ZADO-1210 file (C-alpha; in nm, 4 decimals, padded with zeros to 6 digits):
<atoms>
<atom x="-08.2579" y="07.6258" z="-04.9395" code="MET" pos="1"/>
<atom x="-07.9227" y="07.7422" z="-05.0769" code="LYS" pos="2"/>
<atom x="-07.8196" y="07.8554" z="-04.7291" code="THR" pos="3"/>
<atom x="-07.8917" y="07.5074" z="-04.5888" code="HIS" pos="4"/>
<atom x="-07.6916" y="07.3396" z="-04.8676" code="GLN" pos="5"/>
<atom x="-07.3931" y="07.5688" z="-04.8124" code="MET" pos="6"/>
<atom x="-07.4017" y="07.4880" z="-04.4416" code="PHE" pos="7"/>
<atom x="-07.3876" y="07.1123" z="-04.5152" code="ARG" pos="8"/>
<atom x="-07.0942" y="07.1564" z="-04.7526" code="LEU" pos="9"/>
<atom x="-06.9112" y="07.3590" z="-04.4911" code="THR" pos="10"/>
<atom x="-06.9576" y="07.0817" z="-04.2312" code="LEU" pos="11"/>
<atom x="-06.8264" y="06.8181" z="-04.4757" code="ILE" pos="12"/>
<atom x="-06.5169" y="07.0266" z="-04.5520" code="ALA" pos="13"/>
<atom x="-06.4459" y="07.0733" z="-04.1823" code="ILE" pos="14"/>
<atom x="-06.4780" y="06.6939" z="-04.1259" code="ALA" pos="15"/>
<atom x="-06.2396" y="06.6141" z="-04.4117" code="VAL" pos="16"/>
<atom x="-05.9819" y="06.8609" z="-04.2807" code="LEU" pos="17"/>
<atom x="-06.0122" y="06.7194" z="-03.9298" code="ALA" pos="18"/>
<atom x="-05.9653" y="06.3632" z="-04.0620" code="GLY" pos="19"/>
<atom x="-05.6530" y="06.4625" z="-04.2529" code="CYS" pos="20"/>
<atom x="-05.5078" y="06.6328" z="-03.9490" code="GLN" pos="21"/>
<atom x="-05.5716" y="06.3201" z="-03.7347" code="SER" pos="22"/>
<atom x="-05.3462" y="06.1029" z="-03.9560" code="LEU" pos="23"/>
<atom x="-04.9974" y="06.0718" z="-03.8050" code="PRO" pos="24"/>
<atom x="-04.7194" y="06.2159" z="-04.0180" code="SER" pos="25"/>
<atom x="-04.4970" y="05.9082" z="-03.9660" code="ASN" pos="26"/>
<atom x="-04.4726" y="05.5658" z="-03.7990" code="ASN" pos="27"/>
<atom x="-04.1856" y="05.4984" z="-03.5566" code="ALA" pos="28"/>
<atom x="-04.1802" y="05.1201" z="-03.6154" code="GLN" pos="29"/>
<atom x="-04.1782" y="05.1646" z="-03.9927" code="LEU" pos="30"/>
<atom x="-03.9077" y="05.4329" z="-03.9779" code="ASP" pos="31"/>
<atom x="-03.6895" y="05.2031" z="-03.7669" code="GLU" pos="32"/>
<atom x="-03.7494" y="04.9101" z="-04.0059" code="ALA" pos="33"/>
<atom x="-03.6452" y="05.1299" z="-04.2989" code="ARG" pos="34"/>
<atom x="-03.3274" y="05.2423" z="-04.1218" code="ARG" pos="35"/>
<atom x="-03.2259" y="04.8884" z="-04.0280" code="GLU" pos="36"/>
<atom x="-03.2920" y="04.7599" z="-04.3822" code="TYR" pos="37"/>
<atom x="-03.0878" y="05.0478" z="-04.5317" code="ASP" pos="38"/>
<atom x="-02.7979" y="04.9622" z="-04.2984" code="MET" pos="39"/>
<atom x="-02.8133" y="04.5937" z="-04.3970" code="ALA" pos="40"/>
<atom x="-02.8356" y="04.6801" z="-04.7676" code="GLN" pos="41"/>
<atom x="-02.5297" y="04.9042" z="-04.7401" code="SER" pos="42"/>
<atom x="-02.3251" y="04.6228" z="-04.5800" code="ASN" pos="43"/>
<atom x="-02.1340" y="04.4361" z="-04.8566" code="PRO" pos="44"/>
<atom x="-02.1048" y="04.1273" z="-04.6388" code="GLN" pos="45"/>
<atom x="-02.4813" y="04.1015" z="-04.5907" code="THR" pos="46"/>
<atom x="-02.5494" y="04.1677" z="-04.9601" code="VAL" pos="47"/>
<atom x="-02.3059" y="03.8986" z="-05.0786" code="SER" pos="48"/>
<atom x="-02.3604" y="03.6266" z="-04.8149" code="LEU" pos="49"/>
<atom x="-02.7324" y="03.6645" z="-04.7356" code="ALA" pos="50"/>
<atom x="-02.8857" y="03.7831" z="-05.0624" code="ALA" pos="51"/>
<atom x="-03.1933" y="03.5601" z="-05.0304" code="GLY" pos="52"/>
<atom x="-03.2652" y="03.6621" z="-04.6717" code="GLU" pos="53"/>
<atom x="-03.2102" y="04.0306" z="-04.7604" code="LEU" pos="54"/>
<atom x="-03.4607" y="04.0029" z="-05.0456" code="LYS" pos="55"/>
<atom x="-03.7182" y="03.8572" z="-04.8057" code="GLN" pos="56"/>
<atom x="-03.6534" y="04.1526" z="-04.5730" code="ALA" pos="57"/>
<atom x="-03.7023" y="04.3923" z="-04.8642" code="GLY" pos="58"/>
<atom x="-04.0301" y="04.2252" z="-04.9627" code="ASP" pos="59"/>
<atom x="-04.1536" y="04.2467" z="-04.6029" code="ALA" pos="60"/>
<atom x="-04.0623" y="04.6183" z="-04.5887" code="LEU" pos="61"/>
<atom x="-04.2488" y="04.6799" z="-04.9152" code="THR" pos="62"/>
<atom x="-04.5638" y="04.5284" z="-04.7621" code="LYS" pos="63"/>
<atom x="-04.5280" y="04.7569" z="-04.4598" code="ALA" pos="64"/>
<atom x="-04.4770" y="05.0627" z="-04.6836" code="ASN" pos="65"/>
<atom x="-04.7809" y="04.9686" z="-04.8938" code="ASP" pos="66"/>
<atom x="-04.9937" y="04.9339" z="-04.5802" code="ALA" pos="67"/>
<atom x="-04.8775" y="05.2791" z="-04.4665" code="TRP" pos="68"/>
<atom x="-04.9561" y="05.4266" z="-04.8098" code="THR" pos="69"/>
<atom x="-05.3060" y="05.2746" z="-04.7998" code="ARG" pos="70"/>
<atom x="-05.3583" y="05.4316" z="-04.4575" code="HIS" pos="71"/>
<atom x="-05.4147" y="05.0904" z="-04.2945" code="ASP" pos="72"/>
<atom x="-05.4609" y="05.1052" z="-03.9182" code="ASN" pos="73"/>
<atom x="-05.1531" y="05.1627" z="-03.7010" code="THR" pos="74"/>
<atom x="-05.1548" y="04.8109" z="-03.5538" code="ALA" pos="75"/>
<atom x="-05.1338" y="04.6553" z="-03.9017" code="THR" pos="76"/>
<atom x="-04.8506" y="04.8840" z="-04.0083" code="VAL" pos="77"/>
<atom x="-04.6629" y="04.8206" z="-03.6815" code="ASP" pos="78"/>
<atom x="-04.6976" y="04.4441" z="-03.7237" code="HIS" pos="79"/>
<atom x="-04.5717" y="04.4469" z="-04.0839" code="LEU" pos="80"/>
<atom x="-04.2841" y="04.6788" z="-03.9863" code="ALA" pos="81"/>
<atom x="-04.1907" y="04.4418" z="-03.7038" code="TYR" pos="82"/>
<atom x="-04.1823" y="04.1476" z="-03.9472" code="LEU" pos="83"/>
<atom x="-03.9584" y="04.3483" z="-04.1806" code="ALA" pos="84"/>
<atom x="-03.7194" y="04.4244" z="-03.8920" code="LYS" pos="85"/>
<atom x="-03.7052" y="04.0539" z="-03.8012" code="GLN" pos="86"/>
<atom x="-03.6309" y="03.9577" z="-04.1610" code="ARG" pos="87"/>
<atom x="-03.3532" y="04.2169" z="-04.1697" code="THR" pos="88"/>
<atom x="-03.2052" y="04.0807" z="-03.8454" code="ALA" pos="89"/>
<atom x="-03.2133" y="03.7261" z="-03.9878" code="ILE" pos="90"/>
<atom x="-03.0263" y="03.8435" z="-04.2994" code="ALA" pos="91"/>
<atom x="-02.7590" y="04.0130" z="-04.0885" code="GLN" pos="92"/>
<atom x="-02.7154" y="03.7107" z="-03.8604" code="GLU" pos="93"/>
<atom x="-02.7000" y="03.4741" z="-04.1605" code="THR" pos="94"/>
<atom x="-02.4240" y="03.6861" z="-04.3159" code="ALA" pos="95"/>
<atom x="-02.2262" y="03.6837" z="-03.9908" code="LYS" pos="96"/>
<atom x="-02.2544" y="03.3042" z="-03.9603" code="GLN" pos="97"/>
<atom x="-02.1501" y="03.2446" z="-04.3216" code="LYS" pos="98"/>
<atom x="-01.8568" y="03.4822" z="-04.2791" code="ALA" pos="99"/>
<atom x="-01.7466" y="03.2860" z="-03.9723" code="ALA" pos="100"/>
<atom x="-01.7772" y="02.9604" z="-04.1683" code="ASP" pos="101"/>
<atom x="-01.5550" y="03.1041" z="-04.4436" code="LEU" pos="102"/>
<atom x="-01.2918" y="03.2018" z="-04.1860" code="VAL" pos="103"/>
<atom x="-01.3010" y="02.8492" z="-04.0412" code="ALA" pos="104"/>
<atom x="-01.2690" y="02.6960" z="-04.3888" code="ALA" pos="105"/>
<atom x="-00.9646" y="02.9106" z="-04.4669" code="HIS" pos="106"/>
<atom x="-00.8103" y="02.8121" z="-04.1337" code="ALA" pos="107"/>
<atom x="-00.8632" y="02.4418" z="-04.2083" code="ASN" pos="108"/>
<atom x="-00.7061" y="02.4816" z="-04.5516" code="ALA" pos="109"/>
<atom x="-00.4015" y="02.6527" z="-04.3999" code="ALA" pos="110"/>
<atom x="-00.3689" y="02.3758" z="-04.1403" code="ARG" pos="111"/>
<atom x="-00.3886" y="02.1068" z="-04.4114" code="ASP" pos="112"/>
<atom x="-00.1183" y="02.2854" z="-04.6098" code="LYS" pos="113"/>
<atom x="00.1098" y="02.2935" z="-04.3046" code="ILE" pos="114"/>
<atom x="00.0545" y="01.9224" z="-04.2431" code="ARG" pos="115"/>
<atom x="00.1276" y="01.8385" z="-04.6074" code="LEU" pos="116"/>
<atom x="00.4512" y="02.0393" z="-04.5929" code="THR" pos="117"/>
<atom x="00.5546" y="01.8618" z="-04.2732" code="ALA" pos="118"/>
<atom x="00.4888" y="01.5187" z="-04.4255" code="ARG" pos="119"/>
<atom x="00.6808" y="01.6115" z="-04.7403" code="THR" pos="120"/>
<atom x="00.9760" y="01.7212" z="-04.5283" code="ASN" pos="121"/>
<atom x="00.9606" y="01.3961" z="-04.3336" code="GLU" pos="122"/>
<atom x="00.9560" y="01.1931" z="-04.6559" code="ALA" pos="123"/>
<atom x="01.2527" y="01.3877" z="-04.7942" code="ASP" pos="124"/>
<atom x="01.4457" y="01.3324" z="-04.4730" code="ALA" pos="125"/>
<atom x="01.3705" y="00.9597" z="-04.4834" code="ALA" pos="126"/>
<atom x="01.4882" y="00.9452" z="-04.8459" code="GLN" pos="127"/>
<atom x="01.8116" y="01.1238" z="-04.7594" code="ARG" pos="128"/>
<atom x="01.8655" y="00.8860" z="-04.4698" code="SER" pos="129"/>
<atom x="01.8078" y="00.5872" z="-04.6989" code="ALA" pos="130"/>
<atom x="02.0576" y="00.7230" z="-04.9546" code="VAL" pos="131"/>
<atom x="02.3137" y="00.7793" z="-04.6804" code="THR" pos="132"/>
<atom x="02.2594" y="00.4289" z="-04.5453" code="ALA" pos="133"/>
<atom x="02.3020" y="00.2840" z="-04.8933" code="GLN" pos="134"/>
<atom x="02.6295" y="00.4703" z="-04.9456" code="ARG" pos="135"/>
<atom x="02.7566" y="00.3470" z="-04.6114" code="GLN" pos="136"/>
<atom x="02.6659" y="-00.0096" z="-04.7074" code="ALA" pos="137"/>
<atom x="02.8509" y="00.0204" z="-05.0385" code="GLU" pos="138"/>
<atom x="03.1588" y="00.1591" z="-04.8639" code="GLU" pos="139"/>
<atom x="03.1444" y="-00.1251" z="-04.6179" code="SER" pos="140"/>
<atom x="03.1321" y="-00.3752" z="-04.9033" code="GLN" pos="141"/>
<atom x="03.4372" y="-00.2189" z="-05.0695" code="ARG" pos="142"/>
<atom x="03.6320" y="-00.2399" z="-04.7468" code="GLN" pos="143"/>
<atom x="03.5337" y="-00.6057" z="-04.6914" code="SER" pos="144"/>
<atom x="03.6744" y="-00.7083" z="-05.0323" code="ALA" pos="145"/>
<atom x="04.0170" y="-00.7655" z="-04.8685" code="ALA" pos="146"/>
<atom x="03.8859" y="-01.0504" z="-04.6625" code="SER" pos="147"/>
<atom x="03.6109" y="-01.3062" z="-04.7306" code="GLN" pos="148"/>
<atom x="03.5331" y="-01.3331" z="-04.3631" code="GLN" pos="149"/>
<atom x="03.5012" y="-00.9573" z="-04.3276" code="GLN" pos="150"/>
<atom x="03.2921" y="-00.9507" z="-04.6456" code="SER" pos="151"/>
<atom x="03.0478" y="-01.2090" z="-04.5110" code="GLU" pos="152"/>
<atom x="03.0214" y="-01.0237" z="-04.1796" code="ALA" pos="153"/>
<atom x="02.9593" y="-00.6966" z="-04.3583" code="SER" pos="154"/>
<atom x="02.6994" y="-00.8618" z="-04.5804" code="GLN" pos="155"/>
<atom x="02.5096" y="-00.9960" z="-04.2819" code="ARG" pos="156"/>
<atom x="02.5244" y="-00.6540" z="-04.1167" code="GLN" pos="157"/>
<atom x="02.4022" y="-00.4870" z="-04.4337" code="SER" pos="158"/>
<atom x="02.1101" y="-00.7286" z="-04.4630" code="GLU" pos="159"/>
<atom x="02.0151" y="-00.6692" z="-04.1015" code="ALA" pos="160"/>
<atom x="02.0281" y="-00.2937" z="-04.1535" code="SER" pos="161"/>
<atom x="01.8127" y="-00.3253" z="-04.4632" code="LEU" pos="162"/>
<atom x="01.5532" y="-00.5311" z="-04.2798" code="ARG" pos="163"/>
<atom x="01.5507" y="-00.2771" z="-03.9981" code="GLN" pos="164"/>
<atom x="01.5170" y="00.0054" z="-04.2490" code="SER" pos="165"/>
<atom x="01.2276" y="-00.1690" z="-04.4221" code="GLU" pos="166"/>
<atom x="01.0626" y="-00.2383" z="-04.0879" code="ALA" pos="167"/>
<atom x="01.1035" y="00.1275" z="-03.9886" code="SER" pos="168"/>
<atom x="00.9614" y="00.2431" z="-04.3198" code="GLN" pos="169"/>
<atom x="00.6657" y="00.0073" z="-04.2844" code="GLN" pos="170"/>
<atom x="00.6035" y="00.1303" z="-03.9290" code="GLN" pos="171"/>
<atom x="00.6134" y="00.4890" z="-04.0523" code="ALA" pos="172"/>
<atom x="00.3673" y="00.4055" z="-04.3319" code="LYS" pos="173"/>
<atom x="00.1375" y="00.2264" z="-04.0876" code="ASP" pos="174"/>
<atom x="00.1470" y="00.5205" z="-03.8448" code="ALA" pos="175"/>
<atom x="00.0767" y="00.7648" z="-04.1262" code="GLU" pos="176"/>
<atom x="-00.2123" y="00.5513" z="-04.2495" code="MET" pos="177"/>
<atom x="-00.3649" y="00.5329" z="-03.9009" code="ARG" pos="178"/>
<atom x="-00.3283" y="00.9083" z="-03.8625" code="ALA" pos="179"/>
<atom x="-00.4925" y="00.9655" z="-04.2009" code="SER" pos="180"/>
<atom x="-00.7785" y="00.7312" z="-04.1131" code="GLN" pos="181"/>
<atom x="-00.8372" y="00.9068" z="-03.7819" code="MET" pos="182"/>
<atom x="-00.8229" y="01.2480" z="-03.9480" code="GLU" pos="183"/>
<atom x="-01.0792" y="01.1370" z="-04.2094" code="ALA" pos="184"/>
<atom x="-01.3126" y="01.0006" z="-03.9406" code="GLN" pos="185"/>
<atom x="-01.2881" y="01.3175" z="-03.7329" code="LEU" pos="186"/>
<atom x="-01.3522" y="01.5287" z="-04.0417" code="LYS" pos="187"/>
<atom x="-01.6631" y="01.3224" z="-04.1186" code="GLU" pos="188"/>
<atom x="-01.7817" y="01.3840" z="-03.7634" code="LEU" pos="189"/>
<atom x="-01.7200" y="01.7629" z="-03.8071" code="ASN" pos="190"/>
<atom x="-01.4884" y="01.7581" z="-03.5069" code="ALA" pos="191"/>
<atom x="-01.3363" y="02.0983" z="-03.4221" code="LYS" pos="192"/>
<atom x="-01.0053" y="02.1502" z="-03.2423" code="GLN" pos="193"/>
<atom x="-01.0460" y="02.3610" z="-02.9254" code="THR" pos="194"/>
<atom x="-00.8469" y="02.4382" z="-02.6107" code="ASP" pos="195"/>
<atom x="-01.0153" y="02.1378" z="-02.4488" code="ARG" pos="196"/>
<atom x="-00.9411" y="01.9055" z="-02.7411" code="GLY" pos="197"/>
<atom x="-01.1591" y="01.7801" z="-03.0262" code="LEU" pos="198"/>
<atom x="-01.5276" y="01.8783" z="-02.9930" code="VAL" pos="199"/>
<atom x="-01.8222" y="01.7378" z="-03.1924" code="ILE" pos="200"/>
<atom x="-02.1434" y="01.9445" z="-03.1880" code="THR" pos="201"/>
<atom x="-02.4928" y="01.7987" z="-03.2344" code="ILE" pos="202"/>
<atom x="-02.7238" y="02.0897" z="-03.3134" code="GLY" pos="203"/>
<atom x="-03.0788" y="02.1565" z="-03.1990" code="ASP" pos="204"/>
<atom x="-03.2218" y="02.0515" z="-03.5380" code="VAL" pos="205"/>
<atom x="-03.1328" y="01.6881" z="-03.4603" code="LEU" pos="206"/>
<atom x="-03.3775" y="01.6884" z="-03.1657" code="PHE" pos="207"/>
<atom x="-03.7526" y="01.7419" z="-03.1603" code="ASP" pos="208"/>
<atom x="-03.8477" y="02.0820" z="-03.0170" code="THR" pos="209"/>
<atom x="-03.8166" y="02.0809" z="-02.6365" code="ASN" pos="210"/>
<atom x="-03.7548" y="01.7034" z="-02.6507" code="LYS" pos="211"/>
<atom x="-03.4539" y="01.4851" z="-02.5759" code="ALA" pos="212"/>
<atom x="-03.5325" y="01.2187" z="-02.8387" code="GLN" pos="213"/>
<atom x="-03.2716" y="01.2100" z="-03.1193" code="LEU" pos="214"/>
<atom x="-03.4039" y="01.2402" z="-03.4747" code="LYS" pos="215"/>
<atom x="-03.2780" y="01.0113" z="-03.7508" code="SER" pos="216"/>
<atom x="-03.0032" y="01.2587" z="-03.8467" code="GLY" pos="217"/>
<atom x="-02.8819" y="01.2696" z="-03.4882" code="GLY" pos="218"/>
<atom x="-02.8827" y="00.8901" z="-03.4665" code="VAL" pos="219"/>
<atom x="-02.6643" y="00.8700" z="-03.7779" code="ARG" pos="220"/>
<atom x="-02.4145" y="01.1115" z="-03.6234" code="SER" pos="221"/>
<atom x="-02.4038" y="00.9030" z="-03.3045" code="VAL" pos="222"/>
<atom x="-02.3534" y="00.5859" z="-03.5103" code="GLU" pos="223"/>
<atom x="-02.0432" y="00.7389" z="-03.6698" code="LYS" pos="224"/>
<atom x="-01.9185" y="00.8390" z="-03.3252" code="LEU" pos="225"/>
<atom x="-01.9802" y="00.4861" z="-03.1926" code="ALA" pos="226"/>
<atom x="-01.7731" y="00.3465" z="-03.4781" code="GLY" pos="227"/>
<atom x="-01.4910" y="00.5843" z="-03.3849" code="PHE" pos="228"/>
<atom x="-01.4952" y="00.4700" z="-03.0207" code="PHE" pos="229"/>
<atom x="-01.4892" y="00.1029" z="-03.1210" code="LYS" pos="230"/>
<atom x="-01.1822" y="00.1634" z="-03.3378" code="GLN" pos="231"/>
<atom x="-01.0003" y="00.3683" z="-03.0702" code="TYR" pos="232"/>
<atom x="-01.0799" y="00.1982" z="-02.7361" code="PRO" pos="233"/>
<atom x="-00.8382" y="00.4227" z="-02.5432" code="GLN" pos="234"/>
<atom x="-01.0587" y="00.7267" z="-02.6084" code="ARG" pos="235"/>
<atom x="-01.3319" y="00.8511" z="-02.3748" code="THR" pos="236"/>
<atom x="-01.5835" y="01.1350" z="-02.4074" code="ALA" pos="237"/>
<atom x="-01.7731" y="01.3962" z="-02.2067" code="LEU" pos="238"/>
<atom x="-02.1222" y="01.4796" z="-02.3399" code="VAL" pos="239"/>
<atom x="-02.2383" y="01.8324" z="-02.2453" code="GLU" pos="240"/>
<atom x="-02.5898" y="01.9693" z="-02.3021" code="GLY" pos="241"/>
<atom x="-02.6821" y="02.3373" z="-02.3491" code="PHE" pos="242"/>
<atom x="-03.0014" y="02.5417" z="-02.4124" code="THR" pos="243"/>
<atom x="-03.0896" y="02.9000" z="-02.4979" code="ASP" pos="244"/>
<atom x="-03.2198" y="03.1465" z="-02.2396" code="SER" pos="245"/>
<atom x="-03.5888" y="03.1036" z="-02.3270" code="VAL" pos="246"/>
<atom x="-03.7832" y="02.9413" z="-02.0439" code="GLY" pos="247"/>
<atom x="-03.6971" y="02.8952" z="-01.6787" code="SER" pos="248"/>
<atom x="-03.3521" y="02.7988" z="-01.5566" code="GLU" pos="249"/>
<atom x="-03.4955" y="02.4835" z="-01.4014" code="THR" pos="250"/>
<atom x="-03.6588" y="02.3606" z="-01.7227" code="SER" pos="251"/>
<atom x="-03.3522" y="02.4529" z="-01.9292" code="ASN" pos="252"/>
<atom x="-03.1236" y="02.2644" z="-01.6913" code="GLN" pos="253"/>
<atom x="-03.3456" y="01.9560" z="-01.7045" code="ALA" pos="254"/>
<atom x="-03.3654" y="01.9654" z="-02.0865" code="LEU" pos="255"/>
<atom x="-02.9862" y="01.9960" z="-02.1215" code="SER" pos="256"/>
<atom x="-02.9398" y="01.6997" z="-01.8843" code="ASP" pos="257"/>
<atom x="-03.1875" y="01.4855" z="-02.0784" code="ARG" pos="258"/>
<atom x="-03.0327" y="01.5617" z="-02.4161" code="ARG" pos="259"/>
<atom x="-02.6817" y="01.4809" z="-02.2946" code="ALA" pos="260"/>
<atom x="-02.8121" y="01.1555" z="-02.1410" code="ASP" pos="261"/>
<atom x="-02.9914" y="01.0719" z="-02.4687" code="ALA" pos="262"/>
<atom x="-02.6631" y="01.0857" z="-02.6610" code="VAL" pos="263"/>
<atom x="-02.4873" y="00.8711" z="-02.3982" code="ARG" pos="264"/>
<atom x="-02.7714" y="00.6156" z="-02.4001" code="THR" pos="265"/>
<atom x="-02.7563" y="00.5943" z="-02.7798" code="ALA" pos="266"/>
<atom x="-02.3798" y="00.5314" z="-02.7695" code="LEU" pos="267"/>
<atom x="-02.4183" y="00.2621" z="-02.5037" code="VAL" pos="268"/>
<atom x="-02.6958" y="00.0944" z="-02.7063" code="ASP" pos="269"/>
<atom x="-02.4546" y="00.0867" z="-03.0012" code="MET" pos="270"/>
<atom x="-02.1941" y="-00.1070" z="-02.8035" code="GLY" pos="271"/>
<atom x="-01.9810" y="00.1644" z="-02.6382" code="VAL" pos="272"/>
<atom x="-01.8893" y="00.0885" z="-02.2744" code="ASN" pos="273"/>
<atom x="-02.0933" y="00.3096" z="-02.0393" code="ARG" pos="274"/>
<atom x="-01.7836" y="00.3859" z="-01.8290" code="ASP" pos="275"/>
<atom x="-01.6207" y="00.5616" z="-02.1245" code="ARG" pos="276"/>
<atom x="-01.9010" y="00.8210" z="-02.1551" code="ILE" pos="277"/>
<atom x="-01.9835" y="01.0853" z="-01.8929" code="SER" pos="278"/>
<atom x="-02.2450" y="01.3623" z="-01.9182" code="THR" pos="279"/>
<atom x="-02.3098" y="01.7093" z="-01.7818" code="HIS" pos="280"/>
<atom x="-02.5936" y="01.9550" z="-01.8475" code="GLY" pos="281"/>
<atom x="-02.5254" y="02.3293" z="-01.8300" code="TYR" pos="282"/>
<atom x="-02.8710" y="02.4649" z="-01.9147" code="GLY" pos="283"/>
<atom x="-02.8475" y="02.8156" z="-02.0593" code="GLU" pos="284"/>
<atom x="-02.4863" y="02.8695" z="-01.9396" code="ALA" pos="285"/>
<atom x="-02.1893" y="02.9039" z="-02.1784" code="HIS" pos="286"/>
<atom x="-02.3752" y="03.0377" z="-02.4865" code="PRO" pos="287"/>
<atom x="-02.1839" y="03.0466" z="-02.8150" code="VAL" pos="288"/>
<atom x="-02.4037" y="03.3279" z="-02.9552" code="ALA" pos="289"/>
<atom x="-02.6413" y="03.5956" z="-02.8326" code="GLY" pos="290"/>
<atom x="-02.9970" y="03.5050" z="-02.7343" code="ASN" pos="291"/>
<atom x="-03.1471" y="03.8072" z="-02.9102" code="ASP" pos="292"/>
<atom x="-03.2556" y="03.6348" z="-03.2356" code="SER" pos="293"/>
<atom x="-03.3955" y="03.2951" z="-03.3392" code="PRO" pos="294"/>
<atom x="-03.0776" y="03.2083" z="-03.5288" code="GLY" pos="295"/>
<atom x="-02.8553" y="03.2867" z="-03.2328" code="SER" pos="296"/>
<atom x="-03.0756" y="03.0981" z="-02.9894" code="ARG" pos="297"/>
<atom x="-03.0688" y="02.7933" z="-03.2164" code="GLN" pos="298"/>
<atom x="-02.6869" y="02.7949" z="-03.2045" code="LEU" pos="299"/>
<atom x="-02.7056" y="02.7882" z="-02.8232" code="ASN" pos="300"/>
<atom x="-02.9367" y="02.4836" z="-02.8222" code="ARG" pos="301"/>
<atom x="-02.6768" y="02.2106" z="-02.8714" code="ARG" pos="302"/>
<atom x="-02.5000" y="01.9030" z="-02.7388" code="VAL" pos="303"/>
<atom x="-02.1185" y="01.9052" z="-02.7418" code="GLU" pos="304"/>
<atom x="-01.9107" y="01.5849" z="-02.7271" code="ILE" pos="305"/>
<atom x="-01.5532" y="01.6437" z="-02.6062" code="ILE" pos="306"/>
<atom x="-01.3155" y="01.3645" z="-02.7084" code="LEU" pos="307"/>
<atom x="-01.0289" y="01.2684" z="-02.4789" code="SER" pos="308"/>
<atom x="-00.6651" y="01.2416" z="-02.5800" code="ASP" pos="309"/>
<atom x="-00.5024" y="00.9009" z="-02.6346" code="ASP" pos="310"/>
<atom x="-00.4563" y="00.8627" z="-02.2592" code="SER" pos="311"/>
<atom x="-00.8283" y="00.9128" z="-02.1919" code="GLY" pos="312"/>
<atom x="-00.7907" y="01.2582" z="-02.0321" code="LYS" pos="313"/>
<atom x="-01.0320" y="01.5479" z="-02.0969" code="ILE" pos="314"/>
<atom x="-00.9469" y="01.9086" z="-02.0043" code="ALA" pos="315"/>
<atom x="-01.1969" y="02.0584" z="-01.7558" code="PRO" pos="316"/>
<atom x="-01.4209" y="02.3487" z="-01.8587" code="ARG" pos="317"/>
</atoms>
């Protein structure tokens, strides 16, 4: 009896040892997720600009580690590790995008400062010119004191010069006001200055997924653009559609064409002459970001509206 019991215990011990030896010593997906999270956590830019996304990545990695500690099956651990890697990638991409936005904001501030300096210089120059003109008028009046006829002639000339100066000043104020109004409108439209001129981007979030129908937010953006065109009838526009690389080239090309046409149709329905708006779909060509993450692909799914110069010309791509 004792011999039989010892034999059973021996078999159980052998089975336990065999089970322990069958467990893998590590998990490649989990190790890679840990490395990528450590790299993101050691990047000051990611920590400061994507703290929320980085925390989500950390929580996802903790779930994967817990599953590994519990000896869950390999498929479960791999899946959780994959989710942690995706969360880490989102945090890194978010930090990059926010860093780029900060650079753009600093550039806009520097540009505004330059414009303000230029306007101040122009105002100072106009003031100096006015002072000089006034001194000349006074000198002319002193010289005309010798003769009433010369005095009257000088007075008429002075009055004419004053009217011309006032008219010039008013024209300058009107031009400055129009420039300020245009600048404010373009800023409201989020227009960006590029080599081809001013470009307005309507992002993928303003369309339904894989659809060319504008959402309410997209319609509001087009309404602002329609108001701009009505105020500046000499301007024209080229509407260009783009997609990411997901899907076939044929379907992507068709979707980009439809979205560009949807923007043009909306503008025409709002009273903009059809001849002032042209369209072109580029499909997945000319990406502005990589197509290796959801965030990057979303940036590539867009409609760009290139505004012409005052003469109606648009630089080719």
